[in-house]
C-alpha positions as CSV (number, residue, x, y, z in Angstrom):
1,M,0.0,-0.1,0.0
2,P,1.5,3.3,-1.0
3,A,2.4,5.8,1.7
4,P,-0.2,8.7,2.1
5,T,0.9,12.2,0.7
6,V,0.1,15.3,2.3
7,D,-1.0,18.4,0.3
8,P,1.3,21.4,1.0
9,R,-1.8,23.5,1.2
10,L,-2.9,21.7,4.3
11,L,0.5,22.1,5.8
12,R,0.3,25.8,5.0
13,A,-2.9,26.0,6.8
14,F,-1.5,24.2,9.7
15,L,1.5,26.4,10.0
16,A,-0.6,29.5,9.9
17,V,-2.8,28.3,12.8
18,A,0.2,27.0,14.7
19,E,1.9,30.4,14.5
20,E,-1.1,32.5,15.1
21,L,-2.9,30.2,17.6
22,H,-6.1,31.8,16.4
23,F,-8.3,30.5,13.5
24,T,-9.6,33.9,12.5
25,R,-6.3,35.6,12.3
26,A,-4.8,32.6,10.5
27,A,-7.7,32.6,8.0
28,A,-7.1,36.4,7.3
29,R,-3.4,35.7,6.8
30,L,-4.2,33.1,4.2
31,Y,-7.0,35.1,2.6
32,I,-9.5,32.2,3.0
33,A,-12.7,31.8,5.0
34,Q,-12.4,30.5,8.5
35,Q,-14.8,27.6,7.7
36,A,-12.4,26.6,4.8
37,L,-9.5,26.8,7.1
38,S,-11.2,24.6,9.7
39,R,-12.0,22.1,7.0
40,D,-8.4,21.9,5.9
41,I,-7.3,21.3,9.5
42,R,-9.8,18.6,10.0
43,R,-8.7,17.0,6.7
44,L,-5.1,17.0,7.7
45,E,-5.8,15.6,11.0
46,K,-7.7,12.8,9.4
47,E,-4.9,12.0,6.9
48,L,-2.3,12.0,9.6
49,G,-4.5,10.2,12.1
50,A,-3.7,12.7,14.8
51,E,-5.3,15.6,16.6
52,L,-3.1,18.7,16.0
53,F,-4.9,21.4,18.0
54,V,-6.8,21.6,21.3
55,R,-9.7,24.1,20.7
56,T,-11.8,25.8,23.3
57,T,-14.0,29.0,23.2
58,R,-11.1,30.9,24.6
59,Q,-7.9,29.5,23.1
60,V,-6.1,27.3,20.6
61,A,-3.1,25.3,21.6
62,L,-0.9,22.7,19.8
63,T,-1.2,19.1,20.9
64,A,2.0,17.0,21.4
65,D,1.4,15.7,17.8
66,G,1.0,19.2,16.5
67,A,4.1,20.3,18.2
68,R,5.9,17.2,16.6
69,L,4.5,18.1,13.1
70,L,5.6,21.7,13.3
71,P,9.3,21.4,12.2
72,Y,8.5,18.9,9.6
73,A,5.8,21.3,8.1
74,R,8.2,24.2,8.1
75,R,10.9,22.1,6.3
76,V,8.5,20.9,3.7
77,L,7.2,24.3,2.9
78,E,10.6,25.9,2.8
79,A,11.8,23.2,0.4
80,Q,8.8,23.8,-1.8
81,E,9.4,27.6,-1.8
82,E,13.0,27.1,-2.8
83,L,12.0,24.7,-5.6
84,V,9.5,27.0,-7.0
85,A,12.0,29.9,-6.8
86,A,14.7,28.1,-8.5
87,F,12.5,27.3,-11.6
88,Q,10.3,30.5,-11.8
89,V,12.9,33.2,-11.4
90,P,11.7,36.1,-13.7
91,T,14.3,37.3,-16.2
92,G,14.6,40.3,-18.6
93,R,11.5,42.3,-18.9
94,A,9.5,39.9,-16.8
95,A,11.8,40.6,-13.9
96,S,11.5,44.4,-14.2
97,R,7.7,44.2,-14.5
98,R,7.3,42.4,-11.1
99,P,7.5,45.0,-8.4
100,L,9.6,44.4,-5.3
101,F,7.8,45.5,-2.2
102,V,10.3,46.8,0.4
103,D,9.5,47.9,3.9
104,V,11.7,50.7,5.2
105,N,10.2,50.8,8.7
106,S,9.8,54.6,8.9
107,P,10.6,57.6,6.8
108,G,14.2,59.0,7.0
109,L,15.9,55.8,8.4
110,V,18.6,53.6,7.0
111,G,16.2,51.4,4.9
112,E,15.1,54.4,3.0
113,R,18.7,55.3,2.0
114,V,19.4,51.7,0.9
115,L,16.3,51.6,-1.2
116,A,17.2,54.9,-2.8
117,R,20.6,53.7,-3.8
118,A,19.1,50.4,-5.1
119,R,16.8,52.3,-7.3
120,E,19.9,54.1,-8.8
121,L,21.6,50.8,-9.4
122,A,18.6,49.2,-10.9
123,P,16.5,51.9,-12.7
124,E,14.9,49.4,-14.9
125,G,13.1,47.7,-12.0
126,E,10.3,48.8,-9.8
127,L,11.0,48.9,-6.1
128,M,7.9,49.9,-4.0
129,T,8.2,51.4,-0.6
130,R,6.2,50.1,2.4
131,Y,6.1,51.3,6.0
132,E,5.5,48.4,8.5
133,S,7.2,50.1,11.3
134,G,8.9,47.0,12.8
135,L,10.6,43.9,11.7
136,T,8.4,41.5,13.5
137,G,5.3,42.9,11.7
138,A,7.2,42.9,8.4
139,A,8.5,39.4,8.9
140,A,5.0,38.1,9.1
141,E,4.2,39.9,5.9
142,I,7.2,38.6,4.1
143,L,6.3,35.0,5.1
144,A,2.7,35.5,4.0
145,G,3.9,36.7,0.6
146,R,2.7,40.3,0.9
147,L,6.0,41.9,1.3
148,D,9.5,41.0,-0.2
149,A,12.1,42.6,2.0
150,S,12.5,44.6,5.2
151,F,15.1,46.1,7.6
152,G,15.6,45.6,11.3
153,R,17.0,43.6,14.1
154,F,17.1,40.0,12.9
155,A,18.2,38.4,16.2
156,G,15.1,39.9,17.9
157,L,12.7,37.7,15.8
158,D,11.3,34.5,17.0
159,P,13.8,31.6,16.1
160,A,11.1,29.8,14.1
161,V,10.7,32.9,12.0
162,R,14.4,33.5,11.6
163,G,14.7,30.0,10.3
164,R,12.6,30.9,7.3
165,L,14.3,34.2,6.4
166,A,17.6,35.2,5.0
167,Q,19.5,38.3,6.2
168,R,22.4,40.6,5.3
169,P,24.1,42.8,7.8
170,V,23.6,46.4,6.9
171,R,24.8,48.7,9.9
172,Y,25.6,49.1,13.5
173,E,23.4,52.1,14.0
174,P,24.3,54.4,17.0
175,M,21.2,54.8,19.4
176,A,19.9,58.1,20.9
177,V,17.2,59.5,23.1
178,I,14.5,62.0,22.1
179,L,13.8,64.4,24.9
180,P,11.3,67.2,25.3
181,E,13.2,70.6,24.8
182,D,12.8,71.5,28.5
183,H,13.9,68.0,29.8
184,R,16.6,68.1,32.4
185,L,19.0,66.3,30.0
186,A,18.2,68.4,26.9
187,P,21.1,70.9,27.4
188,R,23.6,68.1,27.1
189,D,25.3,67.4,23.8
190,E,25.5,63.7,24.8
191,V,23.5,61.7,27.3
192,P,25.5,59.0,29.3
193,L,23.3,56.0,29.9
194,A,23.9,56.5,33.7
195,A,22.2,59.9,33.4
196,L,19.0,58.1,32.4
197,A,18.8,56.2,35.8
198,G,15.4,56.8,37.3
199,E,13.7,57.6,33.9
200,S,11.0,55.7,32.3
201,V,11.9,55.5,28.6
202,Y,9.4,54.7,25.9
203,A,10.7,51.8,23.6
204,G,7.6,50.6,21.8
205,A,6.3,48.4,24.7
206,G,2.9,46.9,23.8
207,N,3.3,47.4,19.9
208,P,3.0,44.0,18.4
209,R,5.0,45.0,15.3
210,T,8.1,46.0,17.3
211,P,8.9,43.6,20.2
212,E,12.4,43.1,18.8
213,W,13.0,46.8,19.6
214,T,11.5,46.6,23.0
215,D,13.6,43.6,23.8
216,L,16.7,45.4,22.8
217,A,15.8,48.3,25.1
218,R,15.2,45.9,28.1
219,Q,18.7,44.4,27.5
220,L,20.2,47.8,27.3
221,F,18.5,49.1,30.4
222,E,19.0,46.1,32.6
223,G,21.0,46.8,35.8
224,R,21.2,50.5,34.9
225,G,18.2,51.8,36.8
226,I,16.2,52.7,33.6
227,E,12.7,51.5,33.1
228,V,10.9,50.7,29.9
229,S,7.7,52.9,30.1
230,P,4.3,51.1,29.9
231,P,2.5,50.7,26.5
232,E,1.1,53.9,25.1
233,P,-1.6,54.2,22.3
234,L,0.0,53.3,19.0
235,A,0.9,56.6,17.3
236,V,0.6,56.5,13.5
237,G,2.3,59.5,11.8
238,A,4.5,62.3,13.0
239,E,1.7,64.5,14.4
240,E,0.3,61.7,16.5
241,F,3.7,60.8,17.8
242,Q,4.4,64.3,18.7
243,R,1.1,64.7,20.5
244,I,1.6,61.5,22.6
245,M,5.2,62.4,23.4
246,A,4.1,65.9,24.6
247,K,1.3,64.5,26.7
248,N,3.4,61.8,28.5
249,R,6.8,63.5,28.4
250,N,8.7,60.2,28.4
251,P,12.1,60.1,26.8
252,V,12.0,57.9,23.7
253,L,14.6,55.5,22.7
254,A,15.6,55.9,19.0
255,V,18.5,55.8,16.6
256,L,20.6,58.9,15.9
257,D,19.3,59.5,12.3
258,F,15.7,59.5,13.6
259,P,13.9,62.5,11.8
260,A,13.4,65.6,13.9
261,V,10.2,65.9,15.9
262,P,9.0,69.6,16.7
263,G,9.3,70.5,20.4
264,T,12.1,67.9,21.1
265,V,15.8,67.3,20.7
266,I,17.7,64.2,20.0
267,R,20.9,63.4,21.8
268,P,23.3,60.5,21.2
269,L,23.7,57.9,24.0
270,V,27.3,57.2,25.2
271,D,29.2,55.4,28.0
272,P,28.8,52.9,26.3
273,V,27.5,53.7,22.8
274,P,24.5,51.4,22.3
275,L,24.2,50.1,18.7
276,S,21.1,49.0,16.9
277,P,22.0,46.2,14.6
278,V,20.2,46.6,11.2
279,S,20.0,43.8,8.7
280,L,18.3,43.4,5.3
281,V,15.8,40.5,5.6
282,W,14.0,38.6,2.9
283,R,12.4,35.1,2.5
284,K,14.8,32.1,2.1
285,G,14.8,30.9,-1.5
286,F,13.3,34.1,-2.9
287,R,15.1,35.5,-5.9
288,H,14.5,38.8,-7.6
289,P,16.8,41.3,-9.3
290,G,15.6,43.9,-6.8
291,V,17.0,41.9,-3.9
292,E,20.4,41.8,-5.7
293,A,20.2,45.6,-6.1
294,L,19.4,46.1,-2.4
295,G,22.4,43.8,-1.5
296,C,24.7,45.9,-3.8
297,A,23.4,49.1,-2.3
298,V,24.2,47.8,1.2
299,D,27.7,46.9,0.2
300,Q,28.3,50.4,-1.4
301,L,26.9,52.4,1.5
302,A,28.5,50.3,4.1
303,A,31.9,50.7,2.5
304,E,31.5,54.5,2.0
305,E,30.2,55.3,5.4
306,G,31.7,52.6,7.7
307,W,28.3,51.2,8.6
308,L,29.7,47.8,9.7
309,K,32.7,49.1,11.7
310,H,32.1,48.2,15.3
311,P,33.1,51.1,17.6
312,A,35.5,50.1,20.4
313,D,33.1,51.6,23.0
314,G,30.0,50.1,21.3
315,W,27.4,47.9,23.1
316,I,25.5,45.2,21.5
317,P,23.8,41.9,22.7
318,A,26.0,38.8,22.1
319,I,23.3,37.1,19.9
320,D,23.2,40.2,17.7
321,A,26.9,40.3,17.3
322,L,26.9,36.7,16.1
323,F,24.3,37.3,13.4
324,M,25.9,40.6,12.3
325,M,29.3,38.8,11.9
326,S,27.9,35.6,10.2
327,G,25.5,37.2,7.9
328,S,23.1,34.3,8.1
């Protein structure tokens, strides 16, 4: 009797539910009806002869068999994506017609500069800007096929997500603090980390798209007497960000090149100099001339401006240092 085969579509449905632990969100991610998703999961359970999820009115959880299937499902789908990419790479005019959707996080940051250079290097292509405002949020969009590339702290992603993505180090970006103009530290040219002791600093806590940034802040603040401020309403756009900041008056952790905000000053952090590790990130197996152009742009800008030179007094978590040195 031949061994049963499993439709990759069913594995994709399983993986979406396993990662979201929520049928409605998983169905939205796959652009299918929730009823169709439930049918696919039941069919997969029947074909494997195993219950994969425990469902209650309040939550969805993996069973032991579901947890056992998870790594196999990921490997099968990754292999399928790599196979398809290897034989369906657009060339010539077809390649230039297929836009590349690139998340630059926020206006004025390093991703926007890389994208601008890539457009100069590949003027025949179409590289479209997106603003996901966080690598965790962008990574979910990349894996869902709605986005092609993004920038951010690769080490801060869930290991299961990292395993399905490729990355290229871009920059050790010096970090800074945004202060109200009349803050006690605003007159300084630089702000030593020790001077922030006793402060509650906003670092995106509660924003589901940027937990990698909040985690970096917690590691930086640990043992220094600095608190991560509680979640704030998610501010979309410069005006809303300015309004929330003026209302709550918390210092904001940022990078040195963060665009100016009226009524505030931005000051570099020192002693030590904290570094935000930035990588270019895309889906493993995905090939497109635009990704190659982004990589060339990274190489050029990093060489011209010393983006990948680690300052002697720089601070970075050990896991980030490993990824920035390995490039994988």
